[in-house]
N, C-alpha and C positions, 0 to 999 in steps of 0.2 A: 839718202836712204835707199834709193834704188841700187846703188853700188854695193851698199852693205848687204842687201838682200841677195844680190847676185853672188857675192863672196860666200855668204852662208849656204846658199843652194849648191855652189861648187864644192864646198867642204863636205856637205851632207852626201853628195854623190860620191866623193872620194872615200868617205868612211864606209858607205854602203858597199862599194867595190872592194874595199879592204876586208870587210867581214865575209863577203862571198868568197874571196880568194883564200881566206883562212879555212873555211869549211872545205874548199876544194883541196887544200894542202893536207887537211886531216884525212880526207878520203884516200889521197895518194899514199900517205904514211901508213894507213891501215892496209891498203892493197899490197904494199911491199912486204907485209908480214911481220912488221916490227913488233907488234903487240902480242903475237901468238905464243911465244915461249912462256912456259909457266914461271921460269926463273925471272924473266923480264917483269912479269906482273908482280911477282913477290918483291922485287927491288923497288918498284914504283909505290907499292903499299907502304914499304918501310920508309921511303922518301917522304910520303905524305905524313906519316907518323912523326918523323923528325921535324918536318915543317910546322906541324901543329904544336909540338913541344917548344920550338924556338919562338913561335909567334904567340904563345899562350897569353902573356901579359897584355899584348896589344889587342888580341881578340877580346879579352875580358873588358878592356877599356872601350872598345868599339860597341860591344853589346850593352854596356852601361849607357853610352851616349844615345844609342838607337832606341833602347827599350827600358832603360832604367833598371836593368837586372843587377842583382847582387852577384858577387864573384861566385858564391856557393851555387846559386840558381843557374848561373851561366855554365858552370862546370857540370852540374847535375843533369841539365836538360839539353845542353848543346855540345860542348867540347867532350865531356865524358862519354856521351852516347856515341859520338863519332869514333873515339878511341876504342870503345868497346866493340863496335862494328869492325874496325881495323884489326884488332887483336883476334877476333873470331874468324875473320877472313884469312889471316895469316896462318892460323892454326889448322884450318880446314881446306886451304886452297889446293893442296896436292890431291886430296880425296875428291873434291868437287870436279877437278879437271880430268880425272882418270876415266878411261873408257869403261863403260858398264856393259858387261856381257849379259845377254838375256837368253831365255829359252827359245827354241825354234820347234814348231810343230813337226812331228816325224814325217809328215807328208812331203816336207821339203828336203828330206834326206838325199844326199849328204850335204849339210850346210851348217853354218853357225851365224848367230846374230849378235849385234852390239849397238850401243848408243854412244854417240860422240857429242861432246859439248863444244860448240864453236861460237866465237863472238859474233855480234850482229854487225858491227862496223862503227859508224860515227853517230854518237848519241847527243841529243839536245836535252839538257836538264833545265827546266824552268822552275825556279823555287820562289817561295813567298817570303814575307817580311817577318812573320811572327816568330819563327825559329830560323833565322837567316843562315846561320852556320850549319846547324844540324841537317836541315832539309835541303841544303845544297850538297854537303859533303858525305852524308850517309849514303845516298844513292850513287855518288861518285865512287865510293869504296867498292860497291857491288859492280859498277861499271868497269873499274880498273881490274878487279879480280876476274871478270869474265873476258877480259882482253880487248876492250873497245877503246876508241878515242872519244873525247867528250868536249862539248862546248857548254859551259855553265852560264846561265843568264839569271842572276839573282835579282831580287826586287829592288827597285830604286827607292823604295820607302825606308830601307835600312841602309843608308848610304855609307856609314862608317864601317859596318861589317863587310859590305860589298867591296869597299876600297881595300880593306885588309886582305880579303880573299884574292882579289885581283893581283895585288902585289905579291902575296905568298905563292900563288900558283905560277905566276910568270917568273918568279925567282927559282922555283924548284923544277918546273916542267917546261919542255919545249912547246910552243904554241901549236905546232902541227900535231901534238899529242893531246894536250889538255890546255884549254884556254878559258878565261872568264871574260865575258862581254858585259859591260855595264851600260846603263842608260834607261830612258823612259820606256813607257809601254810600247811606243812606236817601234823600238828596237826589237822587242819580242815579236811583234807582228811581222816585221821584216824577216826575222830569222825563220819564222814559221813558213815563209814562202820558199825557203831553200830546201834542198833534198837532204834529209837525214835518214838514217836506217832505223832509228827509234826515237820517240819523244817521251820524256818522263816529266809530267806536270803535277805540281802540288799547288792547290789554290781553291777558288770557289767553283761551285757547279756552273755558274754563269760563264766564267772564263773557260772552264773545262769544255763547254760546248764549242766555243770558238776554236780552241786548240784541236779538238777532234775534227771539226769541219776542215780546218787548214790541213791536217794530216791526211785527210781523205784524198787530197789532190794527188799525192804521191803514193797512196795506199801505205802510208807509214804506220806501223803499229804503235800503240800508245799505252802508257800507264797513266791513269788519272787518279790522283790522291785528292779527294775533294773534302766534303764535310757534311754539315747538316745538324739537326737538333738531336744530340745524343742524350737519351734519357737515363736517369738514375732512379731505380726502384728500391724502396726501403719497405720491407714487409713487416708484419706484426711480430715476427720471431727474431728480427735482426738484433744484433748487439748495437744499441743506439750510441753508446760512447764511441766505439770504433767507427761506426758509420759516420757520425758527425765529424770526427777528426779527419777521416780520409776524404770525405766529400769536400770539406772546407779546403784541405790542402790541394786536391785535384782541380777544384773549380777556380781558385784564386791564384794558382800558379801562373806566372806570366800575366798577371792581372786578367785572367780568364781568356787571354788571346791564344787559345790552344784548340786545334781542330777536334780533339777528342775530349775536351773538357766536358764535365756534366753540364748540359745545357739547361735542364730543368729536373726537378725531383718529383717523382710520384710516390707519395708516402701513404701507408695505411693510416686512415684517419684516427685509429686508436692510439698511435704513437707519434702523431704529428707534433704536438706541443713539446713533448720531451725531446724530439729530434731538433726542432727549431731552437729551443732553449740551449741545448748543448752546442749547436752550431755557432750561436752567438758567443758563447763562452770561448770557443776555440778561435773565433776571429779575434777576440780580445787578446787571447793568449799568443796568437801568432803575430798580430800587427799592432797591439797596444790600443790604448783609448783614443789615440790620434793617428789613425792609419795613414792619413794623407802625408804625415811626416815620417812614416816608416821607411827605412832604407831597404826593407825586404819586400815592399810592394812596388812592382814595376809601374811605369806609366803607359798610357795609351799611345800608340805609335804615332798618330798625327791628329791634327785638328779635325779633319773630316770624320774620322772614326770616333773621336771624343764627342763631337756634336751629335752624331748618330746615336751613341749610347745614352747621352743625356736626354735625347728625345724619347727613348724607350722608357725612361723613368716617368714621363708625364702621365698622370692619371692612375698610377699604380699605388697600391697599398704597401708602403715601405715599412717593413717590420723592424729592420735594422739597417743602418748605413744611409746611403743615398746622397751624402755630401760629396762635393767635388771641387777641384781647383783648376780652373781653365788655364792658368798661367803655367802650371807644371804638368797639365794634362793627366791628373790623377783623379780617380773615382774610388770612393771607399768600397770595400767588399760589402755588397748589398743583398739583403734577403727580402724577397717580395712574397707576400702571402695573399690569399683570396684572389688569386690571379684568374681572370676569365680566359676561357679557351680561345676566344676570338680576339683577344687583346694583341696589340702590335708586338709585344715582347714574345708572343708565342707563334708569330708568323714567319720569323726569320731566325737564322743562327745568331745568337747574341754576340759571341766573340768579345766578351768583356766581363767585368766583375759584378754582374747582376745575375742573381739566382732565383727564378720563380719556384715556389713550392705549391704543388697541387696535391689533392688528396684523392683516395679511392676507398671504396668499402669492400670491393671484391677484386682479387687479383685479375680475374678475367676482364674486369672493366679497365684496368691499367693496360692489359695486353691489347684490348680493342683500341684504346686511346693511341697507343704507339702505332698499331698496324694501319690506322686510318691515315697516317702520314708517310712521307717518303722514308725509305729504309735508312736508318742512321749509320754513321761511321762507327760509333761505339755504343755499348750499352753496359750499365753497371747495375748489379743486383746485390743488395745486402739482405742476407737471409741465413737462418740456421735450419731451413727446411729443404731437405733433398727433393721433396715432391715439388715445391715451388721452383726450385732450381731447374729441375727437369722440364717443367712446364714452360718456363721462359725460353730455355735453350731450344726446345722443340717447336714452339709456336711463333717466335719472333725472329725475323731475319735482320742481321746487322753485321757490320764489318768484323768486329772483334770486341773484346771487353774483359771485364773482371768480375769475379764473384767475391764480394766482401773487400773490394778495394777499387781504386780508380787510377787511370792513366798508365799504371806500371807494366801493362802487357806490352807496351812499346819498347820497354827496356830489356826484353828477353829476346836475344838473337836467335833462339831456337823456335820462336813463334814468328809467323809471317804477319805482315801488317798491310791492310788494304780495305777498301770499301766494297759495297755492293749496291747495285742500282744507282740511285741519285747520288750516293756518297762516294762513288768511284768505281774503277775497274782495274784489275791487276793488283799485285802485291809485291812487297820487297822485305828487306831485313834478312840478315844471315844467309842461309842457303837459298832461300826463296829469292833474295835479291840477285844472287849469282845466276839463278835460273831465268829471272826476268830479262836480264841483259844477254842471255845466251840463246842460241838455237840448238835444240836437241836433234842431231842428225842420225837417222836410223839406217843401218847398213846390214844387209844379209849377204854373207859371203858363201858362194856355192863352190863346192869342189868339182873339179873337171874330170876326175877319174871315172865317175859313173854318171850316166845321163839317161834317166828313166824316160822312155818314149811316150808315156801316157798322155802328156799335155799337148803333144804335137798332132797336127792333122795327118792323115784323115781320122775323124772321130767315130766312124761307124763301129758299133759294138763296144764302145768304151764307157758309155754313160752309166751303166750298172756298176762298174768298178769305181767310177768317180763318186757315185752315191755312197758306196761303201767306205771309201777313203775319207770323205768329208763329213761323215756322221758326227 
């Protein structure tokens, strides 16, 4: 046993050294300027697109094994979104990388000013298990477009998808440019001790604090895409049919394991029963009378999360659903009513197919209910009242969201995506993603033909003129 332990410790040390060397090689590759040319970045984006097309069948199979996703849902929420980001980056890369000329105050005459986008260097991308492909490769697209090297550390909880990504990336890219490192949580902790130029993390607020603390050692900037309890408000003017359909779709997508899923519904008490009735009808329409057997309902990622969700059902008033199958880790789409504000299901992000329904009699009460809690990653409002829409947008702080829909703001590359406060910091997608992984370098270029002496000593008698010039 002692000999086996010694062998394991030796292998661990060797692997640790290997990972450290990999990061050092990426720094060298970047410093040599290999990633700077715009045409190089374009070729790498095209290479990633080709890789995804070649690996599509195996990616779909891996997502099915890890999360029980149908091919449609896997393409809709994972592969399709990455390809959309890729195509958008390819279309706009030349414009994003172009020097931006800016105005210069006349007091600096004769000179001109410009902004240059430059890559940050070597980036660490730490991604979660709920959308293992999308949340690894969408930030990678922005990282490549901006001209960086990258180390990806996907979640060990989605092993099949991680294995496919590791194989795909190592086949199409040199490790000194882009590499995938797999392994348990300890590997992530080890990587966080190394020097990176940027860290991009998607996951829980609790782990986000750990990442931020580790990044502070090297003063490494971070983007934290976290989560929280994202509310969905349905007021008395809403189209209940549309609201019910879109809430059910957004909530039970990926079995509720979505950071921007509606976590709970705040509905005007005058339309509550109509909304709940229609939601039940749409659950039946989407998943049938036996949803645990539906091929369109994914399963819970692992036993730990399955047991946590089952625990949240205890003591709740189950209006619909609530059945589960531990063997296949599936839980029915479940609607909870008469939910108490202090119940367990309202104390944490649910991250599963349980939807609490709460009522309000005045919109101000709903606003106060949300504002008493941490700022959410997303908010959804169903209304036909412009007054109510303005009121919510002005009074409630949240990362982003939709009016009369759920989830789909993520699928618009023209919109940035990110949290605020406890739900995260920084943003990405589209142009914002390119900017996140870039440094905007400001340059003022002064002409040498004229050199106005006002700024130089001695200063006696010049203050009045300076006042006049800087008015």
